[in-house]
N, C-alpha and C positions, 0 to 999 in steps of 0.2 A: 591788446591792440586797441583798446577803447579810445575813440576820439583822436586818432592820429591825424596830423595836419601835413598836407602835401602841397608844395609849390610845383607847378608844371610850367616850364619856360620854353619859349621859342615861337616860331611862326613865320610869317612872310608869304607862304604859299599853302595850298591845300595839302601838299605832300608832307608838311610839318604839322599842320593844325589837326587834320583828321586822325592821324595816329595818336597825337597827344590826347585828344578827346576820348579815343577808344581805350587808351591805357587808364585814364581817369575813371571811365565807366566801369572797367573791369575791377579796379581797386574798390570802387564804391559798391559793386555787387558783392565782393568778398567781405567788405566792412562798411555797411550802410551808414555808420556813424562817423566815418572819416570825413574830414573837411578839406576842401580844395581851393586854391587860388592860382589862377593862371597869370603869367606875366608875358606881355608881348611888346611890340613896338607900336607907338602911336601912329595912327593913319594907315596901318596895315590891316589885311583882311581878318586877322584873328580878333580884332576889336569888335567885329560884327558877328563872326561865326561862333566864337566861344560862348557869348551870352545866349545865342540862339540854342546852344546845346545845354543851357541851364547852369553855366558856371560863371563865377565872378572873375573879372580880369582887370589887371592894372597895366597901364601903358607906359613904357619908358620913352624918353626923348633920345632916340638913338637911330643911327643909320648905318648901313653896310658900306663896305669898300666899293667905290665906283670904278669898275675896270675900264669903262669906255672914256671917262673924263677925269684925269687925275686932279684937275683944279677943284673939282667938286668935293675932294677929300680933305680940304684944308680944315674944315670945322670938326673933323672926326675925333681927334684927341679930346677936345673940349666936351663933345657929346658923350664920349665914353666915361670921362670923369664925372660928368653930371649924372649919368645913368647909375654909377656906383653909389652916389649919394642917395638917389631915388631907391635903389635896391636896399640899402642899409635901413632906410625908413620903413620900407615894406616888411622887411624881416623883423624889425623891432616890434611892429604891430601884430604881425601874423604868427610869428614864432613857429616856423616849420620844423617837423621831425625829419623830413627828407625832401630832396629836390630832384626833379626829373627834367632833364634837358632833351629836347627833340630836334635841336638844330635851328638854324636861323640866327641872325646876329644878336637878337635880344637874349638868347640863352647864355651867351658868354659871360656878361657881367654878373648874372644871377648865380651861375654855377661856381664861378671864380670866388664870389663873395661867400657862398655857402661853404666852399672848401677851406677858406681862410678862417671860418668859424667852426671847423670840424663837424659840420652837418653832413650826413651821408648824401652823396650825389650819384645819380644814375643817368647814363647816356643812352639814347636810342639813335643809332646811325642808320638811316633808311636807305642810303645809297651804296652802290658797289665801289665808289671812290669816296673816301671819308673827307668831310669838311675840315678845314684848318682849325676852327674853334674846337670841334670835338677831339681832334688829335691832341691839342694842347691841354684840354681838360681831362683826358682819359687817364693820365698818370695818377691822379688823385681820386679818381672815381671808384666807387665800390664795385660797379659792374658796367660793362658796355654791351648793350644788346645790338646785334647786327642783323641785317636782312639776308646776308649771304655769307658763304664760307670764303676763306682766303683773305680775311681782314687783318691777319697778324702783321702785315706790312705797315699798318696804320696804328694799331693799338697793342698794348701788352697782352700777349696770348692768354695769360692766366685770368684776365678780366673779361674775356670775350664769352658771350653766350649767343649762339645763333638762334634767333627767335622768329625771324621773318618780320614782315611789316604788319602792324595792326590795321585791320581793314574795318570799315563801318559795318555794324551788325546788319543794317538793312541789305547789304550786299552778300554778306556771309550767309545769312538766313533766308535769302530770297528764294521763293518758289514760283516766281512769276513766269508764265509761259510766254513763248514768242507772240502768240496771238494776243494775249493781254497787253504785252508791251507795245505792239503795233497799234492796238486800239487806243491806248493811252495817248499816243502821238497823232492819232487820226490818219494812220497809214494803211497801205494796201497789203493784204496777205499773199498776193500773187507775185510780188516783186522782191528781189534781193535788196536788203537794207544795209546801207553804209552809215556807220556812226563816226563822226569826226569830233574829236575832243582835243583841244589845244592846251589842256591843263586849266587850272582855276582862273588864270589870268589871260587866257587866250593865246593864240600863236599866229603871228603876222604872216609868215611864209606859207603855213598850211592854209590859212584863210584865203590868201591871195590866189593860191593854186586852185582851190575849190571854186572860188568866185569866177576865175577865168575859164573853167571847164564845166560850168553848170549844165550846158546843153548836152554834154556827154552822158549825164545821168539819165535823162529822158530817152536819149537815142539808144542806150544799152539796157533799157528796162530796169533801171536802178532807182531806188528812192533814198532820201538823205535825212538823217538827224544830225544837226550841225550846232555844236556849242562853240560860239564865236569869241567869248570874252566881251567885256564892256566896250572896248575901243572900236570893234569892228561890226557890232550888231546892227547899227542903222544902215550901213552900206550893204550888209548881207541881206537884210530884209527888203531893201529896195531891189537888189539884184534878183531875188527869187519871187518878186511880186508877180502873181498870175501863174506861177509854176505849180503843177500838182505834185503831191507826194513829197513835199519838202517841209521839214520842221526846223525852224531857226530860233535860237534864244541865246542870250549872253551867258547864261548859267543854267545847267540842268540840275535841279534839286533831287529829283527821283532817278538817280543813276541806275538803280536796280531795274527800272522799266526800260531805260535806254540800252543797257547791256542785253536784256532779254530780247529786245526787238532786233538787235543787230546780227547780221551775218558776218560782216567784216568790220574791223575798227581801224581808223587812222588816228594816231595819237602821238603826243610828246611822250618821252620816256622818263618822266619824273617817277620817283620811287612809289608813290601812291598809285599812280595809273598802272604801273607794272604789276604791283601786288594784286590789284583788283582784277586786271586782265588774266592773270594766272588762275585766280579763283573761278572766274566765269568761263574760262576756257574758249576764248574767241580768237580766230586768226587775226593777226594785227600787223600793220605796217607802221613801224616807229619812225618818227622824224625828230631826232633829238635836238633840244634847244642848244645851239652851239656855244652860248655865252654863260651857261651854268658853271658854277665854281668847279674848277679842275675838270671841266668837261664831263661831269659825272653822269649826265644823261646818256652820253654815248656808251660809257662803261655799263650802265644799267641795261641798255638795249643789247649790247654785244653779249652779255650773259645769256640772253635768250636766243639770239641769232646763232651763237655757237652750239646751242643744243637743238637746233632746227625747230625752235618754238616760235619764231617770229621772223619777219623781214625788216630791213632797215634801209632808208635812203637818207642822204645828208641834207641838211637844211637848205644849202645853196642850190641843191638839185630839185627841190620841191616843185618849182614852177614848171620845169621841163619834164620831170620824170614821174611825179606823183600819180597823175591820172593814168598814165601808161602802165605803171606798176600795179595800180589797183585793178585795172581791167585784166591784166595778165593773171593776177592771183585769183580773181573771181572765176576765170576760165579753167583753172587747174584744181578740179575737185579733189583729186587724190592728195595733192599738196595741202589743201586747206584741212582735209580730214586728219592728216598726219600732224599738222600744226596744232590743231585742237587737242589731240591726244598728248602731244609733247608739252604744251603750255600748261595743261591741266595738272600734270604731274608736279609742277613747280609751286602750286598753290599751297599756302599755309592758312588754315582757317581759325586757329586759336592763338595767334601771336600775342594778342592783348592779355589773355589769361596767363600765358607763360611769363610775360614780363611782370604782370601784377604779382603773381605768386613768388617770383624770385625777389622782387623788391621787398615784399612783406617778410620773406624768410631772412633776408639780409638785415633788415632793421630790427627784427625780432630776436636776432642773435641765435 
């Protein structure tokens, strides 16, 4: 296995990037002399987050299909062709032994090119509803790793391995107490704490609902840790000015601290958020992003709702129902206790190792 070379492709959101980094870290732990190159899309968050994790990354000139404005898709075929030429150049230089795709539109040309050259490809599908790129690529993939069962409707059954979603080691291995978490954010140990996370890019409907009900937090003896995303952070900071027991930032780096501090979480239901919340075992109200491809965030949330492990409200109902739902859940201690127990059962803490070992077994024959 000496000096194996891996390309890891995909990105766009934390839900693709962080599992990709976790898989690379697990492979590196098993084979410290392995070499890695990530491929993402120029201008997307992977171009910042991957180097921060210590890996090299190449960016493709590519964009995804725009569902809200068809006119913006005119240049897509040209960008796709251009990206194939870029991928060919990268492969010629790096000469990978295997390619791992984690979803996001930059993974498609990379895995398709690898398959055309008979280089083993592996797919990780983080969501409960598979993305179109992954479905097209699965036929020629060596293995498809899925977060949940019932994915035979999207992928060849014989290629599926249920691995769960690889979660950041800082969260898997966290031993942070609630007191330590609260101290980290400068919050009060005598109040219930609500953590609001709209995903790595923020969430407009959640942010606006929280912003319009800020007074309800103080009136109900609640405090708030609020990850807003970049677009809403200035408005949020102005809105909470002078308010005690509120922490606001565009991005929370130390999520282990945030999860430890929280009594209840309000969150989008991207694959990464769901996987992390299952591990930390917190009562959660999901507000799925309605424009995610194939509405996969609703599918992710419903997997938990159906097992009495979470509550869900629709995005369009956030402004009217979110605060009312939060206050109702906080008042039902028996319900939150049961939710904690149910959600914790769904956590998988070694998904990265399972994926890494299976990849190595496959390419080692």
